[in-house]
One Martini backbone bead per residue (centre of mass of N, CA, C, O) as a GRO file, in nm:
protein
  174
    1MET     BB    1  13.289  10.727  10.075
    2LEU     BB    2  13.306  10.752   9.720
    3THR     BB    3  13.162  10.533   9.470
    4THR     BB    4  13.180  10.371   9.164
    5LEU     BB    5  12.981  10.130   9.026
    6ASN     BB    6  13.021   9.817   8.835
    7ALA     BB    7  12.683   9.814   8.832
    8ALA     BB    8  12.378   9.711   8.837
    9TYR     BB    9  12.092   9.679   8.949
   10SER     BB   10  11.936   9.433   9.175
   11ASP     BB   11  11.744   9.646   9.290
   12THR     BB   12  11.441   9.800   9.150
   13ARG     BB   13  11.263   9.810   9.423
   14ALA     BB   14  11.159   9.893   9.729
   15SER     BB   15  10.955   9.643   9.763
   16ASP     BB   16  11.204   9.421   9.742
   17LEU     BB   17  11.289   9.460  10.017
   18ALA     BB   18  11.472   9.297  10.276
   19TRP     BB   19  11.515   9.143  10.604
   20ALA     BB   20  11.818   9.044  10.798
   21LEU     BB   21  11.959   8.827  11.035
   22GLY     BB   22  12.262   8.635  11.028
   23ARG     BB   23  12.400   8.650  10.769
   24GLU     BB   24  12.613   8.583  10.555
   25PRO     BB   25  12.838   8.695  10.363
   26LEU     BB   26  12.810   8.885  10.083
   27PRO     BB   27  12.867   8.998   9.791
   28ALA     BB   28  13.071   9.282   9.728
   29LEU     BB   29  13.130   9.604   9.579
   30ALA     BB   30  13.176   9.744   9.868
   31THR     BB   31  13.398   9.853  10.142
   32LEU     BB   32  13.411   9.933  10.509
   33ASP     BB   33  13.646   9.953  10.761
   34LEU     BB   34  13.588   9.960  11.121
   35ALA     BB   35  13.727  10.117  11.426
   36LEU     BB   36  13.580  10.107  11.727
   37PRO     BB   37  13.505  10.113  12.043
   38GLY     BB   38  13.503   9.765  12.079
   39VAL     BB   39  13.459   9.777  11.754
   40THR     BB   40  13.386   9.603  11.457
   41MET     BB   41  13.323   9.700  11.110
   42GLN     BB   42  13.126   9.635  10.805
   43LEU     BB   43  13.060   9.799  10.517
   44ARG     BB   44  12.813   9.695  10.261
   45LEU     BB   45  12.776   9.673   9.913
   46LEU     BB   46  12.469   9.538   9.740
   47GLY     BB   47  12.404   9.682   9.513
   48ALA     BB   48  12.094   9.819   9.635
   49SER     BB   49  12.238   9.729   9.904
   50HIS     BB   50  12.296   9.596  10.244
   51GLN     BB   51  12.572   9.526  10.482
   52VAL     BB   52  12.635   9.451  10.831
   53LEU     BB   53  12.930   9.396  11.019
   54LEU     BB   54  12.957   9.288  11.366
   55GLU     BB   55  13.219   9.316  11.622
   56GLN     BB   56  13.177   9.205  11.971
   57ASP     BB   57  13.318   9.030  12.207
   58GLY     BB   58  13.346   8.784  11.977
   59ALA     BB   59  13.086   8.874  11.832
   60THR     BB   60  12.878   8.811  11.541
   61CYS     BB   61  12.694   9.032  11.326
   62SER     BB   62  12.403   9.080  11.100
   63GLU     BB   63  12.283   9.305  10.842
   64THR     BB   64  12.017   9.279  10.590
   65VAL     BB   65  11.937   9.478  10.292
   66ALA     BB   66  11.751   9.301  10.042
   67CYS     BB   67  11.726   9.085   9.784
   68LEU     BB   68  11.585   8.784   9.913
   69PRO     BB   69  11.576   8.455   9.890
   70GLY     BB   70  11.396   8.323  10.084
   71GLY     BB   71  11.331   8.365  10.425
   72SER     BB   72  11.232   8.663  10.424
   73THR     BB   73  11.175   8.976  10.552
   74PRO     BB   74  11.008   9.219  10.510
   75LEU     BB   75  11.029   9.540  10.540
   76PRO     BB   76  11.028   9.686  10.834
   77LEU     BB   77  10.946   9.947  11.042
   78GLY     BB   78  11.015   9.761  11.309
   79VAL     BB   79  11.275   9.655  11.553
   80ALA     BB   80  11.303   9.466  11.871
   81LYS     BB   81  11.597   9.295  12.003
   82ARG     BB   82  11.780   9.024  12.087
   83LEU     BB   83  12.080   8.906  12.029
   84ASP     BB   84  12.238   8.595  11.964
   85CYS     BB   85  12.547   8.741  11.961
   86GLY     BB   86  12.469   8.858  12.243
   87GLU     BB   87  12.430   9.122  12.486
   88ARG     BB   88  12.223   9.267  12.263
   89GLU     BB   89  12.059   9.541  12.143
   90TYR     BB   90  11.808   9.576  11.881
   91GLU     BB   91  11.740   9.845  11.642
   92PHE     BB   92  11.487   9.898  11.384
   93ALA     BB   93  11.427  10.126  11.103
   94ALA     BB   94  11.179  10.211  10.843
   95ARG     BB   95  11.146  10.413  10.536
   96VAL     BB   96  10.941  10.563  10.279
   97GLU     BB   97  11.012  10.803  10.040
   98GLU     BB   98  10.810  11.033   9.860
   99LEU     BB   99  10.932  11.198   9.561
  100THR     BB  100  11.003  11.435   9.374
  101PRO     BB  101  11.237  11.506   9.150
  102THR     BB  102  11.342  11.755   9.304
  103GLN     BB  103  11.353  11.633   9.587
  104PHE     BB  104  11.535  11.397   9.516
  105ALA     BB  105  11.784  11.554   9.420
  106ARG     BB  106  11.831  11.712   9.682
  107ARG     BB  107  11.853  11.469   9.876
  108ALA     BB  108  12.083  11.323   9.733
  109GLN     BB  109  12.293  11.548   9.760
  110GLU     BB  110  12.293  11.561  10.070
  111LEU     BB  111  12.371  11.265  10.129
  112LEU     BB  112  12.631  11.246   9.961
  113ALA     BB  113  12.777  11.474  10.116
  114LEU     BB  114  12.766  11.347  10.397
  115VAL     BB  115  12.914  11.066  10.325
  116ALA     BB  116  13.172  11.117  10.147
  117ASP     BB  117  13.342  11.278  10.400
  118HIS     BB  118  13.300  11.053  10.596
  119PRO     BB  119  13.483  10.824  10.786
  120HIS     BB  120  13.186  10.640  10.821
  121GLY     BB  121  13.138  10.640  10.499
  122LEU     BB  122  12.927  10.483  10.233
  123ALA     BB  123  12.908  10.526   9.871
  124GLY     BB  124  12.712  10.417   9.582
  125LEU     BB  125  12.723  10.455   9.238
  126PHE     BB  126  12.515  10.420   8.962
  127PRO     BB  127  12.459  10.369   8.655
  128GLY     BB  128  12.240  10.621   8.475
  129SER     BB  129  12.237  10.791   8.760
  130PRO     BB  130  12.308  11.042   8.993
  131TYR     BB  131  12.066  10.905   9.203
  132ALA     BB  132  12.194  10.616   9.211
  133PHE     BB  133  12.201  10.478   9.545
  134THR     BB  134  12.409  10.373   9.824
  135ALA     BB  135  12.411  10.440  10.186
  136LEU     BB  136  12.646  10.468  10.468
  137LEU     BB  137  12.636  10.541  10.836
  138ALA     BB  138  12.854  10.554  11.114
  139GLN     BB  139  12.831  10.532  11.485
  140TYR     BB  140  12.968  10.623  11.814
  141ARG     BB  141  12.766  10.616  12.123
  142GLU     BB  142  12.763  10.544  12.438
  143GLY     BB  143  12.818  10.221  12.366
  144GLN     BB  144  12.697  10.264  12.072
  145VAL     BB  145  12.577  10.151  11.760
  146HIS     BB  146  12.526  10.337  11.460
  147TRP     BB  147  12.307  10.324  11.162
  148ARG     BB  148  12.268  10.444  10.828
  149THR     BB  149  12.044  10.424  10.540
  150TRP     BB  150  12.034  10.450  10.168
  151HIS     BB  151  11.786  10.383   9.908
  152ALA     BB  152  11.779  10.453   9.567
  153TYR     BB  153  11.476  10.528   9.346
  154PRO     BB  154  11.440  10.734   9.088
  155GLN     BB  155  11.221  10.590   8.904
  156GLU     BB  156  11.009  10.620   9.174
  157GLY     BB  157  11.076  10.835   9.402
  158GLN     BB  158  11.249  10.655   9.612
  159LEU     BB  159  11.344  10.645   9.969
  160VAL     BB  160  11.529  10.434  10.171
  161ALA     BB  161  11.529  10.442  10.527
  162THR     BB  162  11.763  10.355  10.784
  163ARG     BB  163  11.778  10.251  11.143
  164THR     BB  164  12.044  10.162  11.377
  165ARG     BB  165  12.082   9.985  11.701
  166VAL     BB  166  12.364   9.884  11.912
  167GLY     BB  167  12.360   9.749  12.251
  168ALA     BB  168  12.363   9.715  12.559
  169ARG     BB  169  12.206   9.557  12.790
  170VAL     BB  170  11.926   9.654  12.978
  171PRO     BB  171  11.821   9.637  13.272
  172ALA     BB  172  11.561   9.595  13.447
  173GLY     BB  173  11.465   9.909  13.598
  174VAL     BB  174  11.669  10.135  13.447
   0.00000   0.00000   0.00000
């Protein structure tokens, strides 16, 4: 789903993004509710940020990547941990792509085309630039939930890409 957001950027630089698990739902500009096998999730656009709410086996978890005041972890390159909200393993990775204006425009067009028509995709365009967007795409594979996000900063030529996996805890030695 592709939507035009009636809001200006609230995150203006890639370096302002922070990461957090377990935050309460924040006000969203757009949402997409998904029912996947054994899992419900909500993809949420927050300014130039995102939040994913995941409910599985009665436990609710959240991931937030946004400009967050106080007590937030700067955007990490990677995280692997057990979630407090159930016997789930969580893996997160982020990277910042530095692109020329031509590369940025081409990559933005590719990503928006990928997400816009996907049944588990949500993308929000911001006024002022055809390439100012935040996009999320979720998938369910082999008992695990995966999602990817992209936060575009055309004024800096930066694209922040994240990748998350949540799945059942794997016993040691398996």
